[in-house]
LOLUM-110395 format. One record per atom (N, C-alpha, C): atom name; x, y, z. Coordinates in Angstrom, 2 decimals, padded with zeros to 5 digits. Atoms other than C-alpha are relative to their C-alpha. Layout:
(rec 'CA'; (X; Y; Z))
...
This chain:
(rec 'N'; (000.10; 001.06; -000.85))
(rec 'CA'; (-055.76; 007.87; -036.44))
(rec 'C'; (-001.24; -000.26; 000.78))
(rec 'N'; (001.25; 000.09; -000.64))
(rec 'CA'; (-058.29; 007.18; -033.78))
(rec 'C'; (-000.86; 001.30; 000.16))
(rec 'N'; (000.85; -001.24; 000.04))
(rec 'CA'; (-061.18; 009.62; -033.93))
(rec 'C'; (-000.58; 000.62; 001.16))
(rec 'N'; (000.57; -000.44; -001.42))
(rec 'CA'; (-062.47; 009.81; -030.37))
(rec 'C'; (001.09; 000.83; 000.58))
(rec 'N'; (-001.01; -000.76; -000.74))
(rec 'CA'; (-060.83; 012.22; -027.94))
(rec 'C'; (000.87; -000.63; 000.69))
(rec 'N'; (-001.01; 000.79; -000.71))
(rec 'CA'; (-059.17; 009.54; -025.98))
(rec 'C'; (000.89; -000.72; -000.95))
(rec 'N'; (-000.94; 000.73; 000.96))
(rec 'CA'; (-056.05; 008.12; -027.68))
(rec 'C'; (-000.32; -001.58; 000.20))
(rec 'N'; (000.18; 001.49; 000.06))
(rec 'CA'; (-056.43; 004.42; -028.65))
(rec 'C'; (001.09; -000.85; -000.17))
(rec 'N'; (-001.07; 000.96; 000.11))
(rec 'CA'; (-054.12; 001.70; -027.98))
(rec 'C'; (-000.38; -001.32; -000.47))
(rec 'N'; (000.38; 001.34; 000.22))
(rec 'CA'; (-054.14; -001.68; -029.59))
(rec 'C'; (000.95; -000.77; 000.81))
(rec 'N'; (-000.83; 000.71; -000.95))
(rec 'CA'; (-052.85; -004.21; -027.00))
(rec 'C'; (-000.08; -001.40; -000.55))
(rec 'N'; (-000.16; 001.35; 000.56))
(rec 'CA'; (-051.61; -007.60; -028.44))
(rec 'C'; (000.86; -000.75; 000.79))
(rec 'N'; (-000.88; 000.79; -001.07))
(rec 'CA'; (-050.64; -009.98; -025.73))
(rec 'C'; (-000.92; -001.24; 000.03))
(rec 'N'; (000.75; 001.18; -000.01))
(rec 'CA'; (-051.56; -013.63; -025.76))
(rec 'C'; (-000.35; -000.55; 001.41))
(rec 'N'; (000.24; 000.35; -001.36))
(rec 'CA'; (-051.47; -014.36; -021.99))
(rec 'C'; (-001.23; 000.91; 000.64))
(rec 'N'; (001.18; -000.68; -000.34))
(rec 'CA'; (-055.00; -013.50; -020.77))
(rec 'C'; (000.35; 000.84; 001.34))
(rec 'N'; (-000.22; -000.72; -001.16))
(rec 'CA'; (-053.93; -012.49; -017.18))
(rec 'C'; (000.76; 001.19; -000.29))
(rec 'N'; (-000.79; -001.15; 000.37))
(rec 'CA'; (-051.27; -010.20; -018.49))
(rec 'C'; (-000.69; 001.10; -000.67))
(rec 'N'; (000.82; -000.83; 000.97))
(rec 'CA'; (-053.42; -008.77; -021.09))
(rec 'C'; (-001.14; 000.75; 000.88))
(rec 'N'; (000.88; -000.70; -000.64))
(rec 'CA'; (-056.10; -007.99; -018.63))
(rec 'C'; (000.62; 001.05; 000.99))
(rec 'N'; (-000.64; -001.11; -001.02))
(rec 'CA'; (-053.80; -006.32; -016.12))
(rec 'C'; (000.47; 001.22; -000.74))
(rec 'N'; (-000.57; -001.21; 000.83))
(rec 'CA'; (-052.12; -004.09; -018.86))
(rec 'C'; (-001.29; 000.65; -000.58))
(rec 'N'; (001.11; -000.55; 000.60))
(rec 'CA'; (-055.60; -003.39; -020.35))
(rec 'C'; (-000.60; 000.97; 001.13))
(rec 'N'; (000.45; -000.74; -001.05))
(rec 'CA'; (-056.93; -002.28; -017.00))
(rec 'C'; (000.88; 001.26; 000.35))
(rec 'N'; (-000.92; -000.98; -000.30))
(rec 'CA'; (-053.80; -000.11; -016.35))
(rec 'C'; (-000.22; 001.20; -001.17))
(rec 'N'; (000.11; -000.92; 001.24))
(rec 'CA'; (-054.08; 001.57; -019.94))
(rec 'C'; (-001.50; 000.71; 000.13))
(rec 'N'; (001.43; -000.64; -000.10))
(rec 'CA'; (-057.94; 002.24; -019.29))
(rec 'C'; (-000.05; 000.97; 001.24))
(rec 'N'; (-000.17; -000.82; -001.30))
(rec 'CA'; (-057.25; 003.60; -015.71))
(rec 'C'; (000.76; 001.26; -000.35))
(rec 'N'; (-000.71; -001.27; 000.28))
(rec 'CA'; (-054.87; 006.09; -017.38))
(rec 'C'; (-000.72; 000.75; -001.05))
(rec 'N'; (001.02; -000.61; 000.69))
(rec 'CA'; (-057.80; 007.17; -019.49))
(rec 'C'; (000.22; -000.38; -001.62))
(rec 'N'; (-000.20; 000.25; 001.41))
(rec 'CA'; (-056.94; 005.52; -022.86))
(rec 'C'; (-000.97; -001.03; -000.34))
(rec 'N'; (001.06; 001.10; 000.62))
(rec 'CA'; (-059.28; 003.50; -025.06))
(rec 'C'; (001.02; -001.16; -000.33))
(rec 'N'; (-000.81; 001.03; 000.39))
(rec 'CA'; (-058.06; 000.06; -025.64))
(rec 'C'; (-000.68; -001.03; -000.78))
(rec 'N'; (000.54; 001.01; 000.64))
(rec 'CA'; (-058.61; -002.44; -028.29))
(rec 'C'; (001.08; -001.20; 000.17))
(rec 'N'; (-000.71; 000.85; -000.33))
(rec 'CA'; (-057.39; -005.83; -027.27))
(rec 'C'; (-000.07; -001.37; -001.09))
(rec 'N'; (-000.04; 001.12; 000.79))
(rec 'CA'; (-056.16; -008.97; -029.30))
(rec 'C'; (000.93; -000.99; 000.74))
(rec 'N'; (-000.92; 001.04; -000.59))
(rec 'CA'; (-054.78; -012.34; -028.05))
(rec 'C'; (000.95; -000.78; -001.00))
(rec 'N'; (-000.76; 000.67; 000.91))
(rec 'CA'; (-053.02; -013.26; -031.24))
(rec 'C'; (000.13; 000.89; -001.25))
(rec 'N'; (-000.31; -000.91; 001.12))
(rec 'CA'; (-051.49; -011.72; -034.39))
(rec 'C'; (-001.09; -000.07; -000.97))
(rec 'N'; (001.05; -000.01; 001.05))
(rec 'CA'; (-054.30; -012.77; -036.75))
(rec 'C'; (-001.23; 000.89; 000.48))
(rec 'N'; (000.88; -000.87; -000.61))
(rec 'CA'; (-056.89; -011.02; -034.36))
(rec 'C'; (000.35; 001.37; -000.25))
(rec 'N'; (-000.62; -001.49; 000.05))
(rec 'CA'; (-054.61; -008.02; -034.22))
(rec 'C'; (-000.19; 000.65; -001.36))
(rec 'N'; (000.22; -000.48; 001.48))
(rec 'CA'; (-054.68; -007.82; -038.01))
(rec 'C'; (-001.37; 000.18; -000.55))
(rec 'N'; (001.44; -000.50; 000.31))
(rec 'CA'; (-058.40; -007.90; -038.28))
(rec 'C'; (-000.52; 001.04; 000.70))
(rec 'N'; (000.31; -001.35; -000.58))
(rec 'CA'; (-058.74; -005.23; -035.76))
(rec 'C'; (000.49; 001.13; -000.83))
(rec 'N'; (-000.55; -001.07; 000.70))
(rec 'CA'; (-056.49; -003.17; -037.74))
(rec 'C'; (-000.62; 000.21; -001.45))
(rec 'N'; (000.93; -000.14; 001.23))
(rec 'CA'; (-058.79; -003.66; -040.81))
(rec 'C'; (-000.87; 001.16; 000.10))
(rec 'N'; (001.11; -000.96; -000.25))
(rec 'CA'; (-061.29; -001.37; -039.28))
(rec 'C'; (000.26; 001.14; 001.08))
(rec 'N'; (-000.59; -001.00; -001.15))
(rec 'CA'; (-059.27; 000.63; -036.47))
(rec 'C'; (001.27; 000.37; -000.26))
(rec 'N'; (-001.37; -000.53; -000.05))
(rec 'CA'; (-056.19; 002.76; -036.61))
(rec 'C'; (000.24; 000.52; 001.18))
(rec 'N'; (-000.36; -000.40; -001.21))
(rec 'CA'; (-054.97; 002.98; -033.29))
(rec 'C'; (001.14; 001.09; 000.09))
(rec 'N'; (-000.94; -001.07; -000.05))
(rec 'CA'; (-052.76; 005.87; -032.03))
(rec 'C'; (001.47; -000.71; 000.42))
(rec 'N'; (-001.25; 000.75; -000.33))
(rec 'CA'; (-050.06; 003.33; -030.71))
(rec 'C'; (-000.38; -001.56; 000.13))
(rec 'N'; (000.27; 001.48; -000.15))
(rec 'CA'; (-049.79; -000.56; -030.63))
(rec 'C'; (001.12; -000.46; 001.05))
(rec 'N'; (-000.92; 000.86; -000.88))
(rec 'CA'; (-048.32; -002.64; -027.79))
(rec 'C'; (000.00; -001.28; -000.59))
(rec 'N'; (-000.29; 001.43; 000.72))
(rec 'CA'; (-047.01; -005.90; -029.49))
(rec 'C'; (000.78; -000.91; 000.52))
(rec 'N'; (-000.75; 001.11; -000.54))
(rec 'CA'; (-045.94; -009.01; -028.04))
(rec 'C'; (000.47; -000.66; -001.22))
(rec 'N'; (-000.40; 000.60; 001.06))
(rec 'CA'; (-043.73; -010.83; -030.53))
(rec 'C'; (-000.27; -001.33; -000.04))
(rec 'N'; (000.18; 001.47; -000.03))
(rec 'CA'; (-044.22; -014.53; -029.46))
(rec 'C'; (-001.56; -000.06; 000.15))
(rec 'N'; (001.60; 000.17; -000.04))
(rec 'CA'; (-047.95; -014.88; -030.45))
(rec 'C'; (-000.33; -001.28; -000.87))
(rec 'N'; (000.56; 001.36; 000.74))
(rec 'CA'; (-049.97; -017.80; -031.76))
(rec 'C'; (-000.44; 000.50; -001.29))
(rec 'N'; (000.50; -000.20; 001.30))
(rec 'CA'; (-051.26; -018.00; -035.35))
(rec 'C'; (000.74; 000.80; -000.90))
(rec 'N'; (-000.66; -000.85; 000.86))
(rec 'CA'; (-049.61; -014.97; -036.91))
(rec 'C'; (001.06; 000.68; 001.14))
(rec 'N'; (-000.97; -000.76; -000.99))
(rec 'CA'; (-046.32; -013.65; -034.91))
(rec 'C'; (-000.09; 001.43; -000.13))
(rec 'N'; (-000.15; -001.51; -000.03))
(rec 'CA'; (-045.76; -010.22; -033.72))
(rec 'C'; (000.88; 000.52; -001.02))
(rec 'N'; (-000.95; -000.56; 001.02))
(rec 'CA'; (-042.97; -009.81; -036.23))
(rec 'C'; (-000.65; -000.08; -001.32))
(rec 'N'; (000.79; 000.04; 001.07))
(rec 'CA'; (-045.26; -010.75; -039.04))
(rec 'C'; (-001.04; 001.19; 000.10))
(rec 'N'; (000.74; -001.25; -000.10))
(rec 'CA'; (-047.72; -008.10; -037.75))
(rec 'C'; (000.74; 001.14; -000.05))
(rec 'N'; (-000.91; -001.12; 000.25))
(rec 'CA'; (-045.06; -005.59; -037.50))
(rec 'C'; (000.34; 000.39; -001.49))
(rec 'N'; (-000.46; -000.08; 001.60))
(rec 'CA'; (-044.02; -006.27; -041.14))
(rec 'C'; (-001.12; 000.51; -000.76))
(rec 'N'; (001.18; -000.35; 000.64))
(rec 'CA'; (-047.53; -006.05; -042.25))
(rec 'C'; (-000.43; 001.62; 000.24))
(rec 'N'; (000.25; -001.47; -000.39))
(rec 'CA'; (-047.83; -002.55; -040.48))
(rec 'C'; (000.88; 000.88; -000.76))
(rec 'N'; (-000.95; -000.87; 000.68))
(rec 'CA'; (-044.68; -001.24; -042.00))
(rec 'C'; (-000.23; 000.03; -001.52))
(rec 'N'; (000.33; 000.07; 001.57))
(rec 'CA'; (-045.85; -002.33; -045.59))
(rec 'C'; (-001.10; 000.92; -000.42))
(rec 'N'; (001.23; -000.84; 000.42))
(rec 'CA'; (-048.87; -000.01; -045.70))
(rec 'C'; (000.19; 001.39; 000.71))
(rec 'N'; (-000.17; -001.55; -000.59))
(rec 'CA'; (-048.70; 003.85; -045.49))
(rec 'C'; (-000.96; 000.33; 001.06))
(rec 'N'; (000.94; -000.51; -001.35))
(rec 'CA'; (-051.79; 004.19; -043.12))
(rec 'C'; (000.32; -000.46; 001.16))
(rec 'N'; (-000.49; 000.58; -001.42))
(rec 'CA'; (-050.23; 002.00; -040.45))
(rec 'C'; (001.47; 000.20; 000.15))
(rec 'N'; (-001.44; 000.09; -000.15))
(rec 'CA'; (-046.50; 002.41; -041.03))
(rec 'C'; (000.47; 001.07; 001.01))
(rec 'N'; (-000.40; -001.01; -000.90))
(rec 'CA'; (-046.29; 005.64; -038.82))
(rec 'C'; (-000.53; -000.16; 001.49))
(rec 'N'; (000.35; 000.34; -001.36))
(rec 'CA'; (-048.09; 004.10; -035.84))
(rec 'C'; (001.18; -000.56; 000.99))
(rec 'N'; (-000.86; 000.45; -000.93))
(rec 'CA'; (-045.69; 003.76; -032.91))
(rec 'C'; (-000.31; -001.33; 000.59))
(rec 'N'; (000.06; 001.49; -000.51))
(rec 'CA'; (-045.04; 000.09; -031.86))
(rec 'C'; (000.83; 000.00; 001.32))
(rec 'N'; (-000.92; 000.30; -001.06))
(rec 'CA'; (-043.90; -000.75; -028.44))
(rec 'C'; (-000.14; -001.54; 000.17))
(rec 'N'; (-000.04; 001.53; -000.03))
(rec 'CA'; (-042.72; -004.39; -028.44))
(rec 'C'; (000.21; -000.52; 001.25))
(rec 'N'; (-000.15; 000.79; -001.30))
(rec 'CA'; (-042.88; -006.85; -025.55))
(rec 'C'; (000.81; -001.24; -000.45))
(rec 'N'; (-000.88; 001.23; 000.40))
(rec 'CA'; (-040.08; -009.47; -025.84))
(rec 'C'; (000.44; -000.70; 001.17))
(rec 'N'; (-000.59; 000.77; -001.12))
(rec 'CA'; (-038.65; -012.18; -023.55))
(rec 'C'; (001.31; 000.43; 000.23))
(rec 'N'; (-001.35; -000.36; -000.38))
(rec 'CA'; (-035.39; -011.67; -021.84))
(rec 'C'; (001.16; -000.39; -001.07))
(rec 'N'; (-001.03; 000.36; 000.73))
(rec 'CA'; (-033.35; -013.64; -024.22))
(rec 'C'; (-000.20; 000.41; -001.65))
(rec 'N'; (000.31; -000.34; 001.29))
(rec 'CA'; (-035.02; -012.25; -027.53))
(rec 'C'; (000.86; 001.12; -000.59))
(rec 'N'; (-000.49; -001.20; 000.93))
(rec 'CA'; (-033.32; -010.13; -030.21))
(rec 'C'; (-000.81; 001.17; 000.02))
(rec 'N'; (000.87; -001.29; 000.20))
(rec 'CA'; (-034.45; -006.49; -030.24))
(rec 'C'; (-000.36; 000.05; -001.51))
(rec 'N'; (000.44; -000.27; 001.25))
(rec 'CA'; (-036.50; -005.91; -033.41))
(rec 'C'; (000.40; 001.28; -000.52))
(rec 'N'; (-000.40; -001.44; 000.49))
(rec 'CA'; (-035.54; -003.10; -035.73))
(rec 'C'; (-001.22; 000.72; -000.51))
(rec 'N'; (001.11; -000.68; 000.69))
(rec 'CA'; (-038.06; -000.27; -036.73))
(rec 'C'; (-001.12; 000.14; 000.93))
(rec 'N'; (001.25; -000.17; -000.96))
(rec 'CA'; (-040.18; -000.24; -033.56))
(rec 'C'; (000.43; 001.35; 000.91))
(rec 'N'; (-000.27; -001.16; -000.76))
(rec 'CA'; (-040.52; 002.78; -031.32))
(rec 'C'; (000.69; -000.33; 001.24))
(rec 'N'; (-000.86; 000.50; -001.29))
(rec 'CA'; (-039.42; 000.92; -028.05))
(rec 'C'; (-000.24; -001.38; 000.20))
(rec 'N'; (-000.03; 001.42; -000.28))
(rec 'CA'; (-038.74; -002.55; -026.65))
(rec 'C'; (000.04; -000.18; 001.37))
(rec 'N'; (000.04; 000.27; -001.63))
(rec 'CA'; (-039.77; -003.68; -023.15))
(rec 'C'; (000.28; -001.49; 000.05))
(rec 'N'; (-000.19; 001.32; -000.49))
(rec 'CA'; (-038.34; -006.86; -021.85))
(rec 'C'; (-000.90; -000.35; 001.15))
(rec 'N'; (000.81; 000.40; -001.17))
(rec 'CA'; (-040.39; -009.07; -019.77))
(rec 'C'; (000.85; -000.20; 001.13))
(rec 'N'; (001.32; -000.28; -000.37))
(rec 'CA'; (-041.46; -009.23; -016.99))
(rec 'C'; (-000.15; 001.64; -000.09))
(rec 'N'; (000.19; -001.44; 000.01))
(rec 'CA'; (-043.00; -005.72; -017.43))
(rec 'C'; (-001.14; 000.25; 000.84))
(rec 'N'; (000.87; -000.51; -000.86))
(rec 'CA'; (-044.95; -003.74; -014.97))
(rec 'C'; (-001.01; 000.95; -000.75))
(rec 'N'; (000.81; -000.93; 000.54))
(rec 'CA'; (-047.97; -001.52; -015.58))
(rec 'C'; (000.59; 001.30; -000.11))
(rec 'N'; (-000.66; -001.37; -000.01))
(rec 'CA'; (-045.89; 001.65; -014.65))
(rec 'C'; (000.94; 000.03; -001.17))
(rec 'N'; (-001.08; 000.12; 001.08))
(rec 'CA'; (-043.19; 000.53; -017.25))
(rec 'C'; (-000.81; 000.20; -001.38))
(rec 'N'; (000.70; -000.13; 001.33))
(rec 'CA'; (-045.76; 000.12; -019.92))
(rec 'C'; (-000.53; 001.33; -000.31))
(rec 'N'; (000.66; -001.35; 000.24))
(rec 'CA'; (-047.60; 003.39; -019.20))
(rec 'C'; (001.01; 001.00; -000.33))
(rec 'N'; (-001.04; -000.90; 000.35))
(rec 'CA'; (-044.29; 005.29; -019.41))
(rec 'C'; (000.20; -000.15; -001.58))
(rec 'N'; (-000.23; 000.29; 001.30))
(rec 'CA'; (-043.64; 003.72; -022.74))
(rec 'C'; (-001.12; 000.38; -000.93))
(rec 'N'; (001.13; -000.50; 000.78))
(rec 'CA'; (-047.12; 004.41; -024.06))
(rec 'C'; (-000.19; 001.53; -000.08))
(rec 'N'; (-000.04; -001.37; 000.07))
(rec 'CA'; (-047.12; 007.87; -023.03))
(rec 'C'; (001.15; 000.73; -000.86))
(rec 'N'; (-001.00; -000.41; 000.99))
(rec 'CA'; (-043.79; 008.36; -025.04))
(rec 'C'; (-000.49; -000.29; -001.37))
(rec 'N'; (000.45; 000.33; 001.48))
(rec 'CA'; (-045.33; 006.64; -027.98))
(rec 'C'; (-001.00; 000.88; -000.55))
(rec 'N'; (001.17; -000.80; 000.40))
(rec 'CA'; (-048.34; 008.98; -028.01))
(rec 'C'; (000.43; 001.27; -000.11))
(rec 'N'; (-000.52; -001.45; 000.04))
(rec 'CA'; (-046.03; 012.16; -027.85))
(rec 'C'; (000.13; 000.26; -001.59))
(rec 'N'; (-000.01; -000.24; 001.34))
(rec 'CA'; (-046.07; 013.97; -031.06))
(rec 'C'; (001.47; -000.14; -000.79))
(rec 'N'; (-001.38; 000.31; 000.70))
(rec 'CA'; (-042.25; 013.41; -031.79))
(rec 'C'; (000.22; -001.55; -000.28))
(rec 'N'; (-000.14; 001.51; 000.25))
(rec 'CA'; (-042.94; 009.61; -031.78))
(rec 'C'; (-000.51; -000.19; -001.33))
(rec 'N'; (000.48; 000.34; 001.44))
(rec 'CA'; (-044.74; 009.80; -035.10))
(rec 'C'; (001.10; 000.37; -001.10))
(rec 'N'; (-000.93; -000.11; 001.29))
(rec 'CA'; (-042.70; 009.35; -038.25))
(rec 'C'; (-000.87; -000.04; -001.18))
(rec 'N'; (000.71; 000.18; 001.26))
(rec 'CA'; (-043.88; 010.08; -041.72))
(rec 'C'; (000.39; -001.37; -000.52))
(rec 'N'; (-000.25; 001.35; 000.53))
(rec 'CA'; (-044.22; 006.91; -043.62))
(rec 'C'; (001.31; 000.18; -001.12))
(rec 'N'; (-001.22; -000.11; 000.74))
(rec 'CA'; (-040.82; 006.00; -045.30))
(rec 'C'; (001.09; 000.77; 000.75))
(rec 'N'; (-001.19; -000.77; -000.62))
(rec 'CA'; (-038.72; 008.12; -042.79))
(rec 'C'; (000.58; -001.13; 000.78))
(rec 'N'; (-000.62; 001.17; -000.61))
(rec 'CA'; (-036.37; 005.71; -041.48))
(rec 'C'; (001.21; 000.55; 001.13))
(rec 'N'; (-000.89; -000.70; -000.98))
(rec 'CA'; (-034.69; 007.85; -038.57))
(rec 'C'; (-000.15; -000.90; 001.23))
(rec 'N'; (-000.13; 000.82; -001.21))
(rec 'CA'; (-033.75; 006.47; -035.22))
(rec 'C'; (-001.22; 000.38; 001.09))
(rec 'N'; (000.96; -000.43; -000.99))
(rec 'CA'; (-036.73; 008.27; -033.50))
(rec 'C'; (-000.92; -001.22; 000.45))
(rec 'N'; (000.80; 001.10; -000.28))
(rec 'CA'; (-038.59; 004.92; -033.66))
(rec 'C'; (000.53; -001.02; 000.61))
(rec 'N'; (-000.76; 000.85; -000.58))
(rec 'CA'; (-036.12; 002.88; -032.23))
(rec 'C'; (000.33; 000.31; 001.47))
(rec 'N'; (-000.45; -000.28; -001.42))
(rec 'CA'; (-035.34; 002.33; -028.49))
(rec 'C'; (001.39; 000.15; 000.22))
């Protein structure tokens, strides 16, 4: 995954104010953060970077978070990256993600989920379909 000493998080949230607040909290926690405001940008970032975990909003412009998740699951090099999904209150929980957070979320809630996602037991080998990745 990420080569530097600090774990890297890919943060994919379309609302700028929310993204900036969450990015600040993650960086304050000592994490490196790659940010994207839509699914297409996220996929482009992933072409050149393999983060240690991904925070992914599902309702994104251009390419949805669901499409991003499916693309990640389709490739061996990205399928084991833990994904923390951010959804609206009425949205259905997606399958195959590490954890689901319902809006509104606070920085504290996100940091707790990211810490869990960075733990060694959060990683699944590609093709392993156990429940460790589900919330």
